[in-house]
C-alpha positions as CSV (number, residue, x, y, z in Angstrom):
1,M,-17.5,7.1,-14.4
2,K,-16.1,10.5,-15.0
3,L,-15.1,12.4,-12.0
4,K,-14.5,16.0,-13.3
5,T,-17.6,17.1,-11.5
6,M,-15.6,16.3,-8.3
7,I,-13.5,19.5,-8.9
8,K,-16.2,21.7,-7.6
9,S,-17.1,19.5,-4.6
10,T,-13.4,19.6,-3.5
11,A,-12.9,23.3,-4.3
12,G,-13.3,24.4,-0.7
13,L,-10.9,21.8,0.7
14,S,-7.3,22.3,1.6
15,L,-5.0,22.2,-1.1
16,G,-2.6,20.4,1.1
17,L,1.0,20.9,1.2
18,L,2.8,22.8,-1.5
19,L,6.2,21.4,-1.6
20,S,8.1,24.3,-3.0
21,G,8.3,28.0,-2.2
22,N,8.9,28.5,-5.8
23,L,5.6,29.9,-6.9
24,L,7.0,30.7,-10.5
25,A,7.4,27.0,-11.3
26,D,6.0,26.5,-14.9
27,T,3.9,23.6,-13.5
28,V,2.5,22.4,-10.4
29,M,1.7,18.6,-10.2
30,R,-1.5,18.2,-8.2
31,V,-1.2,14.9,-6.1
32,S,-4.3,13.5,-4.3
33,S,-3.6,11.5,-1.0
34,W,-6.0,10.1,1.5
35,L,-4.2,9.2,4.7
36,P,-3.5,12.0,7.2
37,P,-0.8,14.4,6.3
38,T,1.4,13.3,9.1
39,H,1.5,9.7,7.6
40,P,5.1,8.6,6.2
41,Q,3.4,8.1,2.9
42,N,2.8,11.7,2.7
43,S,5.4,13.3,5.1
44,V,8.2,11.1,3.7
45,V,7.4,9.4,0.4
46,L,5.4,12.0,-1.5
47,T,7.2,14.9,0.1
48,T,10.6,13.4,-1.0
49,W,9.5,12.6,-4.4
50,G,8.3,16.2,-4.8
51,K,11.8,17.3,-3.7
52,W,13.4,15.0,-6.2
53,I,11.2,16.2,-9.0
54,E,12.0,19.8,-8.4
55,E,15.5,19.2,-8.3
56,A,15.5,17.1,-11.5
57,T,13.4,19.7,-13.3
58,Q,15.4,22.6,-12.0
59,G,12.2,24.1,-10.5
60,R,10.1,23.8,-13.4
61,V,7.8,21.3,-11.9
62,T,6.8,21.4,-8.4
63,M,4.1,19.2,-6.3
64,A,1.1,20.2,-4.3
65,I,-0.4,17.4,-2.2
66,E,-4.3,17.7,-1.7
67,Y,-6.5,15.8,0.8
68,G,-10.1,14.7,1.2
69,M,-10.9,13.8,-2.4
70,G,-12.8,10.7,-1.7
71,H,-12.1,6.8,-1.1
72,P,-8.8,5.5,-1.7
73,K,-10.6,3.4,-4.7
74,T,-11.6,6.6,-6.3
75,M,-7.9,7.8,-6.8
76,F,-7.5,5.7,-9.9
77,N,-10.5,7.4,-11.6
78,L,-9.4,10.8,-10.3
79,V,-6.0,10.6,-12.1
80,E,-7.5,8.9,-15.2
81,D,-10.2,11.7,-15.6
82,H,-7.4,14.3,-15.0
83,V,-9.0,15.7,-11.8
84,V,-5.6,15.6,-10.3
85,D,-2.3,14.7,-11.9
86,A,-1.1,12.0,-9.6
87,S,-2.0,9.7,-6.8
88,W,-1.4,6.4,-5.0
89,S,-3.8,3.6,-3.9
90,V,-4.3,0.1,-2.9
91,H,-4.8,-2.4,-5.7
92,G,-7.0,-4.6,-3.8
93,Y,-9.7,-1.8,-3.6
94,I,-10.4,-2.5,-7.4
95,P,-11.1,-6.3,-7.4
96,G,-10.7,-7.8,-10.9
97,R,-8.5,-5.1,-12.4
98,F,-5.3,-5.7,-10.5
99,K,-4.7,-9.5,-10.1
100,L,-1.1,-9.8,-10.8
101,T,0.3,-7.7,-8.2
102,E,-1.3,-9.9,-5.7
103,A,1.9,-12.0,-6.0
104,A,3.5,-9.6,-3.6
105,E,0.6,-10.1,-1.0
106,L,0.7,-13.8,-0.7
107,P,1.7,-15.2,2.6
108,N,5.2,-16.5,3.6
109,L,7.3,-14.0,1.6
110,G,9.4,-13.3,4.7
111,V,11.0,-10.0,3.7
112,N,10.5,-6.4,4.6
113,A,8.5,-3.9,2.6
114,E,11.6,-2.5,0.9
115,A,12.6,-5.8,-0.6
116,A,9.3,-6.7,-1.7
117,S,8.7,-3.1,-3.2
118,V,11.8,-3.5,-5.3
119,A,11.1,-7.0,-6.3
120,L,7.5,-5.9,-7.4
121,W,9.0,-3.0,-9.6
122,R,11.4,-5.4,-11.4
123,I,9.1,-8.2,-12.0
124,N,6.3,-5.9,-13.2
125,D,8.8,-4.3,-15.7
126,K,9.9,-7.8,-16.9
127,Y,6.4,-9.5,-16.8
128,Y,3.4,-7.9,-15.4
129,K,3.3,-4.6,-17.7
130,Q,2.6,-6.8,-20.7
131,A,-0.9,-7.5,-19.2
132,N,-1.8,-3.6,-19.0
133,E,-3.3,-3.9,-15.6
134,H,-2.5,-0.2,-15.1
135,D,-3.7,0.9,-18.6
136,G,-4.6,4.5,-18.7
137,L,-2.2,5.3,-16.0
138,T,1.8,5.9,-16.0
139,L,3.4,4.1,-13.3
140,A,5.7,6.1,-10.9
141,A,6.3,3.2,-8.2
142,L,5.0,0.0,-7.0
143,F,5.3,-0.9,-3.3
144,T,4.0,-3.0,-0.3
145,H,3.6,-2.0,3.3
146,G,5.1,-4.1,6.1
147,P,3.6,-7.5,7.3
148,G,-0.1,-7.1,8.0
149,Q,-0.8,-8.4,11.6
150,I,-4.0,-9.0,13.6
151,H,-5.3,-6.2,15.8
152,L,-8.1,-7.0,18.3
153,A,-10.2,-5.7,20.9
154,Q,-10.3,-9.0,22.7
155,P,-7.6,-11.7,22.9
156,I,-7.4,-15.0,21.2
157,E,-5.6,-18.2,22.1
158,S,-5.8,-19.8,18.7
159,L,-7.0,-18.8,15.2
160,A,-9.8,-20.9,15.7
161,D,-11.0,-18.1,18.0
162,M,-11.2,-15.6,15.1
163,K,-14.3,-17.5,13.6
164,N,-17.1,-15.1,13.2
165,R,-15.3,-12.2,14.7
166,K,-16.1,-8.9,12.7
167,I,-13.0,-8.0,11.2
168,R,-12.3,-4.9,8.8
169,L,-10.6,-6.3,5.5
170,G,-9.2,-3.8,2.8
171,G,-9.0,-6.2,-0.2
172,G,-6.8,-8.3,-2.1
173,I,-5.2,-11.4,-0.6
174,Q,-6.2,-10.2,3.0
175,L,-9.8,-10.9,1.9
176,E,-8.9,-14.6,1.2
177,V,-6.8,-14.7,4.4
178,G,-10.0,-13.7,6.2
179,E,-12.2,-16.0,4.3
180,R,-10.1,-19.0,5.1
181,M,-9.8,-17.9,8.9
182,G,-13.7,-17.7,9.1
183,V,-13.9,-14.1,10.1
184,T,-17.0,-11.9,9.0
185,A,-15.5,-9.6,6.6
186,V,-16.4,-5.6,6.9
187,S,-15.4,-3.6,4.1
188,A,-14.2,-0.1,4.8
189,P,-11.2,2.0,4.2
190,A,-8.3,2.1,6.6
191,T,-9.1,5.6,7.8
192,K,-12.5,4.4,9.1
193,V,-10.8,1.8,11.3
194,Y,-10.4,4.0,14.5
195,E,-14.1,5.2,14.4
196,M,-15.4,1.6,13.7
197,M,-13.5,0.0,16.5
198,Q,-14.2,2.7,19.0
199,Q,-17.8,2.3,18.2
200,G,-17.7,-1.6,18.4
201,V,-18.8,-1.9,14.9
202,I,-15.9,-4.0,14.3
203,D,-13.8,-6.6,16.6
204,G,-10.4,-6.0,14.9
205,V,-8.5,-5.3,12.0
206,F,-5.6,-6.5,9.6
207,L,-3.0,-3.8,9.2
208,P,0.9,-3.3,9.6
209,M,2.2,-2.1,12.8
210,S,2.7,1.3,11.6
211,E,-0.8,2.3,12.0
212,H,-0.6,2.1,15.9
213,K,1.0,5.6,15.5
214,Y,-0.2,7.0,12.4
215,Q,-3.8,5.9,12.7
216,R,-3.8,6.0,16.3
217,L,-4.5,2.1,16.8
218,K,-2.7,2.0,20.1
219,E,-5.7,3.9,21.6
220,I,-8.4,1.5,20.6
221,V,-6.6,-1.9,20.0
222,K,-5.9,-4.0,23.1
223,H,-4.2,-7.0,21.5
224,V,-2.0,-7.8,18.7
225,V,-1.3,-11.2,17.3
226,K,2.1,-10.6,15.4
227,L,2.9,-13.6,13.2
228,P,6.5,-14.2,11.8
229,G,6.3,-12.8,8.3
230,G,2.7,-11.5,9.1
231,L,-0.6,-12.5,7.2
232,Y,0.0,-10.7,4.1
233,Q,1.7,-7.4,2.5
234,N,-0.7,-5.1,0.7
235,S,0.5,-3.9,-2.7
236,F,0.2,-0.3,-3.6
237,S,1.0,1.9,-6.8
238,I,1.9,5.5,-7.3
239,F,0.7,6.6,-10.8
240,M,0.4,9.6,-13.1
241,N,-2.1,10.8,-15.7
242,P,-0.2,10.2,-19.2
243,E,-1.7,13.4,-20.5
244,F,-0.2,15.5,-17.7
245,L,3.1,14.0,-18.6
246,Q,2.9,14.7,-22.4
247,S,2.1,18.3,-21.5
248,L,5.7,18.6,-20.2
249,T,8.6,19.0,-22.3
250,K,10.6,15.9,-22.9
251,E,13.4,17.0,-20.8
252,D,11.0,17.2,-17.7
253,R,9.3,14.1,-18.5
254,D,12.5,12.2,-18.6
255,A,13.5,14.1,-15.4
256,I,10.5,12.8,-13.5
257,M,10.8,9.3,-14.6
258,S,14.6,9.3,-13.6
259,V,13.4,10.0,-10.1
260,S,10.5,7.5,-10.1
261,G,10.5,3.7,-10.8
262,E,12.8,1.6,-8.7
263,K,14.1,4.4,-6.8
264,L,10.7,5.6,-5.6
265,S,9.6,2.2,-4.9
266,A,12.5,1.5,-2.6
267,L,11.8,4.7,-0.8
268,A,8.2,3.9,-0.1
269,G,8.9,0.4,0.9
270,R,11.5,1.7,3.4
271,A,9.3,4.5,4.9
272,W,6.6,1.8,5.6
273,D,9.3,-0.4,7.2
274,D,10.7,2.5,9.4
275,A,7.0,3.2,10.4
276,D,6.4,-0.3,11.5
277,I,9.4,0.0,13.9
278,V,7.8,3.3,15.3
279,G,4.3,1.7,15.4
280,L,5.5,-1.2,17.4
281,A,7.3,0.8,19.9
282,E,4.4,3.1,20.4
283,A,2.0,0.1,20.9
284,K,4.2,-1.5,23.5
285,E,4.6,2.0,25.1
286,A,0.8,2.4,25.2
287,G,0.4,-1.0,27.0
288,V,-1.0,-3.0,24.0
289,S,-0.7,-6.7,24.6
290,I,1.6,-8.1,21.9
291,L,1.5,-11.9,21.3
292,E,4.8,-12.6,19.5
293,V,3.9,-15.8,17.6
294,K,7.2,-18.1,16.9
295,K,7.5,-20.6,14.3
296,G,6.1,-23.8,15.7
297,D,3.7,-22.2,18.0
298,L,0.1,-23.5,17.8
299,I,-1.0,-20.2,15.9
300,A,1.9,-20.5,13.5
301,Q,1.0,-24.1,12.7
302,E,-2.8,-23.1,12.3
303,F,-1.9,-20.3,9.9
304,Q,0.5,-22.5,7.7
305,A,-2.4,-25.2,7.6
306,M,-4.9,-22.5,6.7
307,I,-2.9,-20.9,3.7
308,V,-2.3,-24.2,1.8
309,G,-3.0,-24.0,-1.8
310,M,-3.1,-20.1,-1.9
311,D,-0.3,-19.9,-4.6
312,D,-2.3,-22.3,-6.9
313,D,-5.4,-20.2,-6.2
314,Y,-3.6,-17.0,-7.5
315,L,-1.9,-18.7,-10.5
316,E,-5.4,-19.9,-11.5
317,R,-6.9,-16.3,-11.1
318,V,-4.2,-14.9,-13.2
319,A,-4.3,-17.5,-15.9
320,D,-6.1,-14.9,-18.2
321,R,-3.4,-12.4,-18.0
322,G,-1.4,-14.0,-20.7
323,I,2.0,-14.1,-19.0
324,D,4.1,-16.8,-17.3
325,A,2.8,-16.0,-13.8
326,A,4.5,-19.1,-12.4
327,S,8.0,-18.0,-13.5
328,A,7.2,-14.5,-12.4
329,L,6.1,-15.4,-8.9
330,K,9.3,-17.5,-8.5
331,E,11.5,-14.8,-9.7
332,F,9.6,-12.1,-7.4
333,R,10.5,-14.3,-4.2
334,E,14.1,-14.7,-5.3
335,I,14.5,-11.1,-5.9
336,A,12.9,-10.1,-2.7
337,R,14.6,-12.5,-0.5
338,S,18.1,-11.8,-1.9
339,Y,17.8,-8.2,-1.9
340,I,20.3,-6.0,-0.3
341,P,19.5,-2.3,0.2
342,E,22.0,0.1,-1.4
343,S,22.6,1.6,2.0
344,A,24.1,-1.6,3.2
345,N,26.5,-2.0,0.3
């Protein structure tokens, strides 16, 4: 579906944040984003990327972040149809198109978002890009958020208590986790969670701890079940329109790509990790009851029993992609679990 007609419908919306005061720049790269401007994905990740781009191109390319252009799943089409030049979104919102990146979402990875993000970028470069799941887009970064946890209006004593509870699920591996848990899945973008919980439409949500601050979950969630390593880690991509890049000089194309890739992936993962720390602190300060599940606890044992076979199911789903997915999954986990940030060296 072509979305160029959306230009008119969004003309009255705020153009968002122009990241440079240099209005004489040759090109302004328009980037669509769907989380609030204060969210670290915008205030840290995209803002920093914009500064890197401006510096790398010596001011010839600047960035403007635009908001309110639709559901996160439409971001891929917005960029492909050249309504905007770049955006970011959740792979799980487009079932069937993005399968390989679910490797980063599978339970028991046991690392933070920065490690998972760098590993995902490297494995994509070695294996996944051959399958062309991002065909029609130029990848700028791949990343995950931190461990997804269970956020509820009412407490539970075991995962058996989750059966038939109405839980907002976003897509990807968390859908399979929810199905195995026996919840009643409710589909909606993350930006609708506050309203849905406030109105009692849903009983809870799977999200990382960051959203207690940045989507105000601390105001509506009363209980968190925090598992070691979490339930899953959503995978995301930042992507650009290849025609937009081709409209630039080779020097500026190369400059943009030099500040993208693994460098940008690491930044994104690190920003979400930092946001989890802030979100957890704010949830505690707000009086949210947090059940810190330890290995060996009943809920941890239930979860481990519940997810048996998920790796095999994943490998079966991606068998049509024409790559050695088992080796890729093994290497992805090895890279993620051995990753040491540059700042720690």
